[in-house]
N, CA and C of each residue as an Amber inpcrd file, in Angstrom:
protein
   219
 -13.0340000  11.4250000  28.8390000 -11.6490000  12.2350000  28.3490000
 -11.9130000  13.6960000  27.1880000 -11.8260000  15.2500000  27.8400000
 -12.5940000  15.6630000  27.1050000 -11.1300000  16.5040000  26.0290000
 -11.4500000  17.4120000  25.4170000 -10.3160000  18.2150000  24.2810000
  -9.4200000  18.5590000  24.9350000  -9.4240000  18.8530000  26.4530000
  -8.2010000  19.7900000  26.9950000  -7.4540000  18.8900000  27.5230000
  -7.6960000  17.3290000  27.9670000  -7.1240000  17.0160000  28.1670000
  -6.2200000  15.6770000  27.1230000  -7.2390000  16.1810000  26.1090000
  -6.8660000  14.7690000  25.2310000  -5.6650000  15.4630000  23.7030000
  -5.4090000  17.3190000  24.2440000  -4.6130000  17.5240000  23.8220000
  -3.2610000  17.8830000  24.4380000  -3.5760000  17.9870000  25.4190000
  -2.4280000  17.6200000  26.9300000  -1.1490000  16.6180000  26.7300000
  -2.4600000  15.4290000  26.5370000  -1.9390000  13.9310000  26.4720000
  -0.3630000  14.2080000  24.8460000  -0.8480000  14.6370000  24.0580000
  -0.4970000  14.8030000  22.5860000   0.5290000  15.5640000  23.1070000
   0.5630000  17.0050000  23.4220000   1.4300000  18.1570000  22.8970000
   3.0370000  17.3040000  24.8120000   2.4120000  16.4800000  25.4620000
   3.0040000  16.0130000  26.4230000   4.0800000  14.6080000  26.1620000
   5.0810000  15.3470000  25.5870000   6.1390000  13.8040000  25.3370000
   7.1150000  13.7980000  26.0340000   7.3560000  13.1790000  26.7280000
   8.3130000  12.8790000  28.0130000   9.3900000  11.9340000  27.3470000
  10.2610000  11.5540000  27.9960000  11.8000000  11.0560000  28.0440000
  11.1130000   9.7340000  26.8720000  10.5330000   9.3600000  27.7290000
  10.2340000   8.0680000  27.4790000   9.4600000   7.7450000  26.2350000
   8.2530000   8.7680000  25.5860000   7.6810000   9.0290000  24.3470000
   8.1900000   9.5060000  23.1750000   9.9270000  10.0510000  23.9460000
  10.2900000  10.5840000  22.7530000  11.5130000   9.0110000  22.0950000
  11.9980000   8.3730000  23.0150000  12.0000000   7.6860000  22.8220000
  11.7560000   6.6070000  22.0630000  10.2480000   6.2940000  22.7060000
   9.6880000   4.8500000  21.7250000   9.7890000   5.8160000  20.7950000
   9.1360000   6.4540000  20.2950000   9.0820000   7.2600000  18.6240000
  10.4260000   6.6660000  17.7760000  11.1700000   7.0580000  18.5460000
  12.6670000   7.3460000  17.7020000  13.1830000   5.8460000  17.6930000
  12.7480000   4.8340000  18.5150000  13.1060000   3.3580000  18.4310000
  12.4280000   2.6190000  16.9220000  10.6320000   3.3250000  17.1290000
  10.2900000   2.6790000  16.0620000  10.7920000   3.3370000  14.9420000
  10.9050000   4.8260000  14.6360000  11.6350000   5.2510000  13.3870000
  12.9230000   4.4210000  12.8180000  13.6140000   4.3840000  13.4660000
  14.7070000   3.4310000  13.5080000  14.3650000   1.8020000  13.2110000
  13.4750000   1.0180000  13.8220000  13.5220000  -0.1090000  13.5200000
  12.3580000  -0.1090000  12.1320000  11.8750000   0.8340000  11.6750000
  10.8300000   0.6600000  10.4470000  12.2050000   1.2080000   9.2040000
  12.9120000   2.1850000   9.9140000  14.6540000   2.2990000   8.5490000
  14.9940000   0.9840000   8.5800000  15.1170000   0.6960000   9.4040000
  15.7960000  -0.5630000   9.3840000  14.9580000  -1.5850000   8.5270000
  13.8240000  -1.7880000   9.0890000  13.3130000  -3.1690000   8.0860000
  13.1070000  -2.4730000   6.2580000  13.2330000  -1.2290000   6.2660000
  12.8100000  -0.7530000   4.6440000  13.9680000  -0.9010000   4.4990000
  15.2930000  -0.3130000   5.5020000  16.5410000  -0.6040000   4.3470000
  16.5710000  -2.5640000   3.7880000  16.1700000  -3.4100000   4.5830000
  16.6940000  -4.2480000   4.7880000  16.1040000  -4.6900000   3.3160000
  14.2290000  -5.0530000   3.2290000  13.9500000  -4.9090000   2.4370000
  14.3890000  -4.9670000   0.8190000  15.2760000  -3.3250000   1.2660000
  15.8370000  -2.6760000  -0.6370000  16.6860000  -3.5710000  -0.7240000
  17.3380000  -3.8970000   0.1400000  18.7960000  -4.8720000   0.1760000
  18.0050000  -6.0910000  -0.9450000  17.0740000  -6.4900000   0.1510000
  16.5560000  -7.5000000  -0.9420000  16.3770000  -7.7710000  -2.0640000
  15.5520000  -6.8960000  -2.0320000  14.8520000  -6.9890000  -3.4310000
  15.6810000  -5.9770000  -4.4200000  17.0780000  -5.6430000  -4.2300000
  17.7260000  -4.7340000  -4.8460000  17.3770000  -5.9110000  -5.8950000
  18.4210000  -6.7610000  -6.0810000  18.9760000  -7.5930000  -7.3930000
  17.8410000  -7.8580000  -8.7310000  16.7690000  -7.5260000  -7.8690000
  15.2120000  -7.9510000  -8.9070000  14.7910000  -6.7050000  -9.5470000
  15.5860000  -5.1410000  -9.1480000  14.8170000  -4.8000000  -9.5310000
  14.7840000  -4.4470000 -11.3650000  15.9280000  -4.4210000 -11.5860000
  16.0600000  -4.6740000 -13.2870000  15.3260000  -5.3440000 -13.8840000
  14.9860000  -6.4780000 -13.0010000  14.1280000  -7.7090000 -13.9860000
  12.7370000  -7.0830000 -14.2390000  11.9760000  -6.8600000 -12.7980000
  10.9060000  -6.2200000 -12.5020000  10.6100000  -4.5790000 -13.7600000
  11.4500000  -3.8500000 -13.8400000  11.0080000  -2.7980000 -14.7000000
  11.0020000  -3.6640000 -16.4900000  12.3140000  -4.4730000 -16.5500000
  12.1050000  -5.3710000 -18.2770000  10.5880000  -5.8280000 -18.0640000
  10.2530000  -6.5790000 -16.9170000   9.3380000  -7.1060000 -17.3820000
   8.0870000  -6.0850000 -17.5060000   7.9290000  -5.2090000 -16.6560000
   6.4830000  -3.9330000 -17.0760000   7.4570000  -3.9480000 -18.7330000
   7.7950000  -3.3190000 -18.9940000   8.4430000  -2.9420000 -20.0150000
   7.8840000  -3.6680000 -21.2670000   7.9720000  -4.8630000 -21.3140000
   7.6160000  -6.4360000 -22.1290000   6.2350000  -6.8910000 -22.0980000
   5.5880000  -6.3170000 -20.6490000   4.2630000  -6.6100000 -21.0620000
   3.5410000  -5.6370000 -21.1810000   4.2300000  -4.0080000 -20.8490000
   3.6380000  -2.7910000 -21.8940000   3.2500000  -2.8900000 -23.2920000
   5.0040000  -3.4640000 -23.6790000   5.1160000  -3.1010000 -25.4990000
   4.3990000  -4.4990000 -26.1360000   4.0950000  -5.3790000 -25.8470000
   3.7320000  -6.7170000 -25.9620000   1.9540000  -6.8340000 -26.0800000
   1.7050000  -5.7020000 -25.3630000   0.3360000  -6.2050000 -24.6740000
  -0.6700000  -5.7870000 -25.9480000  -0.1210000  -4.7750000 -26.7870000
  -1.1250000  -5.0120000 -28.3390000  -1.1540000  -6.2720000 -29.1880000
   0.0660000  -6.9630000 -29.8540000   0.4010000  -7.5150000 -29.8440000
  -0.3850000  -9.2050000 -29.6460000  -0.4900000  -9.2130000 -28.3400000
  -1.1570000 -10.2660000 -27.7650000  -2.5350000  -9.8520000 -27.9450000
  -3.1080000  -9.1180000 -27.3940000  -4.3770000  -8.5430000 -28.4670000
  -4.9470000  -8.4830000 -30.1180000  -4.0550000  -8.7480000 -30.7380000
  -4.3610000  -9.3480000 -32.0810000  -4.1560000 -10.5700000 -32.0550000
  -3.3310000 -10.7850000 -31.3430000  -3.1170000 -12.8300000 -31.5860000
  -4.6670000 -13.6150000 -31.0720000  -5.2040000 -12.2520000 -30.2200000
  -6.5500000 -13.0570000 -29.8630000  -7.4840000 -12.6530000 -30.2710000
  -7.4580000 -11.2710000 -31.0170000  -8.5740000 -11.6090000 -32.3370000
  -8.2450000 -12.3330000 -32.9690000  -7.3230000 -12.4540000 -33.6590000
  -6.9670000 -13.9500000 -34.6410000  -7.6560000 -15.0230000 -34.4960000
  -7.5400000 -15.0750000 -32.8980000  -8.0690000 -16.8050000 -32.5270000
  -9.3250000 -17.1760000 -32.5950000 -10.0110000 -16.2050000 -32.4400000
 -11.2490000 -15.7590000 -32.8220000 -11.6170000 -15.0210000 -31.0700000
 -10.9960000 -14.6900000 -30.3920000 -11.6220000 -13.5380000 -29.0690000
 -10.7960000 -15.1360000 -28.0620000 -10.5580000 -15.7610000 -28.7230000
 -10.1000000 -16.8480000 -26.8390000  -8.9860000 -16.9220000 -27.2530000
  -8.0740000 -16.8360000 -25.4190000  -7.1310000 -15.9000000 -24.4580000
  -6.4790000 -17.2550000 -24.1700000  -5.0460000 -17.3020000 -24.3530000
  -4.0090000 -18.2610000 -23.9280000  -4.8330000 -18.5420000 -22.2120000
  -4.5080000 -17.6120000 -21.6350000  -5.0250000 -17.7380000 -20.4590000
  -6.2590000 -17.1720000 -19.7500000
């Protein structure tokens, strides 16, 4: 397949190709919406977990230093 045939096939979107593209976009959008609806109740919890992890990190390292460099985990 030469470059001319390749560009011709890319630019030649027929009704089946457009329908297929639209169905794929709709399926992807539906999956993204469903995933958001499933994860939505946990977004605030994940945000708080991130804030606590970042803010307590210096405390963890200071306690680790007091214990002689041995971490809990």
